[in-house]
C-alpha positions as CSV (number, residue, x, y, z in Angstrom):
1,M,-48.0,-8.7,-8.3
2,A,-45.8,-7.0,-5.7
3,K,-45.3,-3.3,-6.0
4,V,-41.7,-1.8,-5.9
5,S,-40.8,1.7,-4.8
6,I,-37.7,3.3,-6.2
7,I,-36.7,6.1,-3.8
8,I,-34.3,8.7,-5.1
9,P,-33.0,11.3,-2.6
10,T,-31.3,14.3,-4.2
11,Y,-29.6,17.5,-3.1
12,N,-28.2,20.1,-5.6
13,N,-27.7,17.5,-8.2
14,E,-29.1,19.0,-11.4
15,F,-26.5,17.3,-13.6
16,F,-27.3,13.6,-13.1
17,L,-30.8,13.5,-11.6
18,G,-32.6,13.3,-15.0
19,Q,-30.4,10.3,-16.1
20,T,-31.1,8.5,-12.9
21,I,-34.8,9.0,-13.2
22,D,-34.8,7.9,-16.8
23,S,-33.0,4.6,-15.8
24,A,-35.6,4.0,-13.1
25,L,-38.5,4.7,-15.4
26,A,-37.1,2.2,-18.0
27,Q,-37.7,-0.8,-15.8
28,T,-39.3,-3.8,-17.5
29,Y,-41.1,-4.8,-14.3
30,P,-44.6,-3.3,-14.6
31,D,-45.6,-2.4,-11.1
32,F,-43.3,0.2,-9.7
33,E,-43.3,3.9,-8.6
34,V,-40.5,6.5,-8.4
35,I,-40.3,8.8,-5.5
36,V,-37.9,11.8,-5.8
37,V,-37.1,13.4,-2.4
38,D,-35.5,16.8,-2.8
39,D,-33.5,17.4,0.4
40,G,-33.5,21.2,0.2
41,S,-31.9,21.8,-3.2
42,T,-31.3,25.5,-3.8
43,G,-31.5,27.8,-6.8
44,N,-31.2,26.2,-10.2
45,A,-30.4,22.9,-8.7
46,R,-34.0,22.5,-7.4
47,P,-35.8,20.5,-10.1
48,D,-39.2,21.8,-11.4
49,A,-41.7,19.1,-10.4
50,S,-43.8,19.8,-13.5
51,T,-40.9,18.8,-15.8
52,L,-40.7,15.4,-14.3
53,G,-44.0,14.7,-16.1
54,H,-44.7,11.0,-15.6
55,N,-47.5,9.3,-13.8
56,K,-45.1,7.0,-12.0
57,I,-43.2,9.8,-10.4
58,R,-43.9,11.6,-7.2
59,Y,-41.8,14.6,-6.1
60,I,-41.4,15.6,-2.5
61,Y,-39.5,18.7,-1.3
62,Q,-38.2,19.1,2.3
63,D,-35.8,21.3,4.1
64,N,-32.2,20.0,4.1
65,R,-31.9,17.2,6.7
66,G,-29.4,14.8,5.2
67,P,-29.5,11.6,3.1
68,A,-31.0,9.4,5.9
69,A,-33.9,11.8,6.5
70,A,-34.5,12.0,2.7
71,R,-34.6,8.2,2.4
72,N,-37.0,8.0,5.4
73,T,-39.3,10.6,3.8
74,G,-39.4,8.5,0.7
75,Y,-40.1,5.3,2.7
76,R,-43.1,7.0,4.5
77,A,-44.5,8.0,1.1
78,A,-43.9,4.7,-0.6
79,Q,-46.6,2.2,-1.3
80,G,-44.3,-0.6,-2.4
81,D,-43.7,-4.1,-0.9
82,Y,-40.1,-3.8,-1.9
83,L,-37.8,-0.8,-1.7
84,L,-34.8,0.4,-3.7
85,F,-32.9,3.4,-2.4
86,L,-31.2,4.8,-5.5
87,D,-28.7,7.7,-5.3
88,S,-29.4,10.5,-7.7
89,D,-26.3,10.1,-9.8
90,D,-26.3,6.3,-10.2
91,L,-28.0,4.3,-12.9
92,I,-29.8,0.9,-13.1
93,P,-30.4,-1.3,-16.1
94,P,-34.0,-2.0,-17.3
95,T,-34.0,-5.5,-15.8
96,K,-32.9,-4.5,-12.3
97,I,-36.2,-4.8,-10.5
98,T,-37.3,-8.0,-12.4
99,R,-34.0,-9.7,-11.5
100,H,-34.2,-8.9,-7.8
101,L,-37.8,-10.0,-7.5
102,E,-37.0,-13.3,-9.3
103,Q,-34.2,-13.8,-6.7
104,F,-36.6,-13.1,-3.8
105,D,-38.9,-15.8,-5.3
106,K,-35.9,-18.2,-5.3
107,Q,-34.9,-17.3,-1.7
108,P,-38.1,-16.3,0.1
109,E,-36.2,-16.5,3.5
110,V,-33.9,-13.5,2.7
111,G,-34.7,-9.9,3.7
112,V,-32.3,-8.2,1.2
113,V,-31.2,-9.1,-2.3
114,Y,-28.2,-7.2,-3.6
115,S,-26.2,-7.3,-6.8
116,G,-22.7,-6.5,-8.1
117,W,-22.0,-3.0,-9.5
118,Q,-20.0,-1.3,-12.1
119,Y,-18.1,1.9,-11.6
120,I,-18.6,4.8,-14.1
121,D,-17.0,8.2,-14.5
122,Q,-18.8,11.5,-14.6
123,T,-19.6,11.1,-18.3
124,G,-21.0,7.6,-17.8
125,N,-18.0,5.7,-19.2
126,P,-17.2,2.4,-17.5
127,L,-14.2,2.4,-15.2
128,P,-12.1,-0.7,-14.4
129,G,-12.7,-2.6,-11.2
130,N,-16.2,-4.0,-11.1
131,M,-17.5,-5.2,-7.7
132,R,-18.9,-8.7,-7.3
133,P,-18.9,-9.2,-3.5
134,G,-20.5,-12.6,-3.7
135,K,-21.3,-12.9,0.0
136,Q,-24.7,-14.0,1.1
137,G,-26.6,-15.6,4.1
138,Q,-25.9,-14.3,7.6
139,L,-23.5,-11.3,7.2
140,L,-23.4,-9.7,10.7
141,K,-19.8,-10.6,11.4
142,E,-18.7,-9.5,7.9
143,L,-20.4,-6.1,8.4
144,L,-19.0,-5.5,11.8
145,L,-15.5,-6.4,10.7
146,G,-15.6,-4.4,7.5
147,N,-15.5,-7.5,5.2
148,F,-18.7,-6.6,3.4
149,Y,-20.3,-3.5,2.0
150,C,-23.2,-2.9,-0.3
151,I,-23.9,0.4,-2.1
152,P,-27.5,1.3,-1.4
153,G,-28.6,1.2,-5.0
154,A,-27.3,-2.3,-5.4
155,A,-29.9,-3.7,-2.9
156,V,-33.6,-4.2,-2.8
157,I,-35.1,-4.5,0.7
158,K,-38.4,-6.0,1.8
159,R,-40.7,-3.4,3.3
160,Q,-41.5,-5.7,6.3
161,V,-37.8,-5.7,7.2
162,L,-37.7,-2.0,7.7
163,E,-41.0,-2.2,9.6
164,H,-39.2,-4.6,11.9
165,V,-35.7,-3.0,12.4
166,G,-36.6,0.7,11.9
167,L,-35.5,3.3,9.3
168,F,-32.2,5.1,8.6
169,D,-30.7,6.8,11.6
170,E,-31.0,10.5,10.9
171,A,-28.4,11.3,13.5
172,L,-25.8,9.8,11.1
173,R,-24.8,12.1,8.2
174,A,-22.6,9.3,6.8
175,E,-22.5,5.5,7.3
176,E,-26.3,5.5,7.7
177,D,-26.5,2.8,5.1
178,V,-24.0,0.5,6.9
179,D,-25.8,1.1,10.1
180,L,-29.1,-0.1,8.6
181,L,-27.6,-3.2,7.0
182,T,-26.0,-4.1,10.3
183,R,-29.3,-3.8,12.1
184,I,-30.9,-5.9,9.5
185,A,-28.3,-8.6,9.9
186,Y,-28.4,-8.4,13.7
187,A,-32.2,-9.0,13.5
188,G,-31.4,-12.3,11.8
189,Y,-32.3,-11.5,8.2
190,K,-30.3,-13.2,5.5
191,F,-28.9,-11.6,2.4
192,G,-29.3,-12.9,-1.1
193,Y,-27.0,-12.1,-4.0
194,I,-27.2,-11.7,-7.8
195,D,-23.8,-12.2,-9.5
196,D,-24.5,-9.5,-12.1
197,L,-23.7,-5.8,-12.5
198,L,-27.2,-4.3,-11.9
199,L,-26.0,-0.9,-10.8
200,Q,-23.7,1.7,-12.3
201,Y,-22.1,3.7,-9.5
202,R,-20.7,7.1,-10.5
203,I,-17.3,8.3,-9.2
204,H,-16.8,12.0,-8.6
205,P,-13.7,14.0,-7.7
206,N,-14.3,15.6,-4.3
207,N,-12.6,17.1,-1.3
208,L,-10.9,14.1,0.2
209,S,-9.8,15.9,3.3
210,A,-13.3,17.0,4.3
211,R,-14.7,13.7,3.4
212,A,-12.2,11.8,5.5
213,D,-13.1,13.8,8.7
214,H,-16.8,13.3,7.9
215,E,-16.7,9.6,7.2
216,V,-14.5,8.7,10.1
217,K,-16.6,10.7,12.6
218,Y,-19.8,8.9,11.7
219,A,-18.2,5.5,11.2
220,F,-17.2,5.4,14.9
221,A,-20.6,6.8,15.9
222,R,-22.2,3.9,14.1
223,L,-19.9,1.3,15.7
224,D,-20.4,2.9,19.2
225,K,-24.1,2.8,18.7
226,F,-24.1,-0.9,17.8
227,F,-21.9,-2.1,20.6
228,S,-24.0,-0.1,23.1
229,T,-27.0,-2.3,22.2
230,P,-28.4,-3.9,25.4
231,N,-27.9,-7.7,25.8
232,L,-25.6,-8.3,22.9
233,A,-24.8,-12.0,22.5
234,V,-21.4,-13.0,23.9
235,D,-20.1,-14.1,20.5
236,V,-21.1,-10.7,19.0
237,Q,-19.6,-8.8,21.9
238,Q,-16.3,-10.6,21.5
239,L,-15.9,-9.1,18.0
240,K,-15.7,-5.6,19.5
241,P,-11.9,-5.2,19.8
242,E,-11.3,-6.5,16.3
243,A,-14.1,-4.4,14.9
244,Y,-12.6,-1.2,16.3
245,S,-9.1,-2.1,15.2
246,R,-10.3,-2.7,11.7
247,L,-12.2,0.6,11.7
248,H,-9.0,2.4,12.9
249,Y,-7.1,0.8,10.0
250,I,-9.8,2.0,7.5
251,S,-9.8,5.4,9.1
252,A,-6.0,5.6,8.9
253,A,-6.2,4.8,5.2
254,R,-8.9,7.4,4.6
255,F,-6.7,10.1,6.2
256,F,-3.5,9.0,4.4
257,R,-5.5,9.1,1.1
258,A,-6.5,12.7,2.0
259,G,-2.9,13.6,2.8
260,Q,-3.6,14.0,6.5
261,A,-0.5,12.1,7.8
262,E,-0.8,13.0,11.5
263,A,-4.4,11.7,11.8
264,G,-3.5,8.6,9.8
265,R,-0.6,7.8,12.0
266,E,-2.7,8.2,15.2
267,H,-5.4,5.8,13.9
268,L,-2.7,3.3,12.9
269,R,-1.3,3.5,16.4
270,L,-4.7,2.9,17.9
271,A,-5.4,0.1,15.5
272,T,-2.3,-1.8,16.6
273,T,-3.1,-1.5,20.3
274,V,-6.8,-2.2,20.3
275,Y,-6.3,-5.7,18.7
276,P,-2.7,-6.7,18.5
277,P,-3.3,-10.0,16.5
278,L,-4.3,-8.0,13.4
279,A,-1.2,-5.9,13.6
280,A,0.9,-9.1,13.2
281,D,-1.2,-10.5,10.3
282,E,1.0,-9.9,7.2
283,Q,-1.6,-11.1,4.7
284,W,-4.4,-9.0,6.1
285,L,-2.2,-5.9,6.3
286,T,-1.0,-6.4,2.7
287,E,-4.6,-6.7,1.4
288,W,-5.7,-3.7,3.4
289,A,-3.1,-1.3,2.1
290,S,-3.0,-2.6,-1.5
291,G,-6.8,-2.7,-1.5
292,F,-7.1,1.0,-0.6
293,A,-4.5,1.8,-3.2
294,L,-6.6,0.0,-5.8
295,S,-9.9,1.6,-4.7
296,R,-11.8,3.7,-7.2
297,H,-12.0,6.3,-4.4
298,T,-8.2,6.7,-4.3
299,P,-7.2,9.2,-7.0
300,D,-3.5,8.9,-6.6
301,A,-2.5,5.4,-5.3
302,E,1.2,5.9,-5.2
303,R,0.9,9.2,-3.3
304,F,-1.4,7.3,-0.8
305,L,1.2,4.5,-0.4
306,N,4.1,6.9,0.1
307,C,2.1,8.9,2.7
308,L,1.3,5.7,4.5
309,F,4.7,4.1,4.6
310,D,6.6,7.4,5.2
311,N,4.5,8.1,8.3
312,L,4.2,4.8,10.2
313,P,4.1,4.9,14.0
314,T,6.7,2.9,15.9
315,E,3.9,0.5,17.0
316,A,3.3,-0.7,13.4
317,T,6.4,-3.0,13.4
318,T,5.0,-5.6,11.0
319,L,3.7,-3.0,8.6
320,T,7.2,-1.5,8.3
321,T,8.5,-4.7,6.7
322,L,5.7,-4.8,4.0
323,R,6.4,-1.8,1.8
324,R,7.8,-3.9,-1.1
325,K,5.1,-6.6,-0.8
326,V,2.3,-4.0,-0.7
327,T,3.7,-2.1,-3.6
328,A,4.1,-5.2,-5.7
329,Q,0.5,-6.3,-4.9
330,Y,-0.8,-2.9,-5.9
331,H,0.9,-2.8,-9.2
332,T,0.0,-6.4,-10.0
333,G,-3.6,-5.7,-9.0
334,A,-3.7,-2.6,-11.2
335,I,-2.6,-4.6,-14.2
336,F,-5.4,-7.1,-13.7
337,Q,-7.9,-4.3,-13.0
338,A,-7.0,-2.4,-16.1
339,W,-7.3,-5.3,-18.4
340,P,-9.0,-5.4,-20.9
341,H,-10.7,-1.9,-20.5
342,S,-7.5,0.2,-20.4
343,P,-4.6,-1.7,-21.8
344,K,-2.6,1.5,-22.3
345,N,-2.6,2.0,-18.5
346,I,-0.9,-1.3,-17.9
347,N,2.7,-0.4,-19.1
348,R,3.6,1.8,-16.1
349,H,2.7,-1.0,-13.7
350,I,4.7,-3.9,-15.3
351,W,8.2,-2.9,-14.3
352,P,7.3,-2.0,-10.6
353,A,5.4,-5.3,-10.3
354,L,8.4,-7.3,-11.6
355,T,10.9,-5.3,-9.6
356,E,9.1,-5.6,-6.3
357,N,8.0,-9.2,-6.8
358,P,10.2,-11.1,-9.4
359,Q,8.2,-14.3,-8.8
360,I,5.2,-12.7,-10.6
361,I,6.9,-13.8,-13.8
362,T,5.7,-17.3,-13.2
363,N,2.1,-16.2,-13.1
364,R,0.6,-17.3,-16.4
365,G,-2.3,-14.8,-16.1
366,F,0.1,-11.9,-15.6
367,L,2.3,-13.0,-18.5
368,S,-0.8,-13.4,-20.8
369,I,-2.1,-9.9,-20.0
370,V,1.3,-8.3,-20.5
371,F,2.0,-9.9,-23.8
372,Q,-1.6,-9.2,-25.1
373,S,-1.3,-5.6,-24.1
374,L,2.1,-5.2,-25.8
375,F,0.8,-6.9,-29.0
376,R,-2.3,-4.6,-29.1
377,Q,-0.2,-1.5,-28.7
378,T,2.3,-2.6,-31.5
379,G,-0.5,-3.5,-33.9
380,F,0.1,-7.3,-33.7
381,K,-2.9,-9.7,-33.4
């Protein structure tokens, strides 16, 4: 039987670490180990190794060096044939490991098997908007163009894959997980997928401004690093302009979400000039803007959209015509996202969706949700 190592890096996370460890220890798969790597926690946030008290747990303390270094420390200590890098505030169901290894048996050619995930709030309550990416096979293009992302805890990786492509890049203090997945895909490994929610990903309020600067800096460092790889195939090299343009759009959205309009405008300007075809693609632009508005990481969607459309550069000519369309798609998406978990949150989106896109009245799914929500709130069944 293959052994599985669940590696949990942690830093000053005394509130959720115990829950994460408990979910790891509850696995029905018999042969696994849990390695907790404390990346320099201080004071009361530093767990007492003696309280972990389980023969399947190993605790390692190191000076603070970042999440990539903590994961690498866990890898070097791990004895497993398969590896799960689980963040210290996320949760996994008891069948997580079993399901992934069953999928590896079905698809022995893949190097990574990942699942869908569910968002939860700080208290562990489910949030609307589960993620079921569904993509599998060769995913290099999707990773480079930002069409695919997998949260670390959603994936289980064969140890031999990391032995081949190398570990997390410790120079990257963010985006190190995307960098690793991109290298795995570039090495030719395929991705397998389980269409089930085998991870609960916790959403926290945080400093959006600081996070935007941090994420954007390392996102471009990651992309610079990849496209400096010697002897890239021609078809991969040809993706460079579009990859950078899409990253500029993503970066712009991150800054607008954080209220940093000047930085957002500059990235939009660069996005339109690096790869002009994308700047003229109405469907892509609509999905990009409305998708960020609907993201669980966007605390105030309408503030984000106003910041975006009130600060467009002159180069974003197509985007200037899409405000109503994006607004309608956001409100419509919010209705579908909220149903059936939060029916009370639907009402405020109905009128804007109808006002900005009257044709939505012909959508039977939209009408069904609206009527069911109204009936629920008035007591009718």
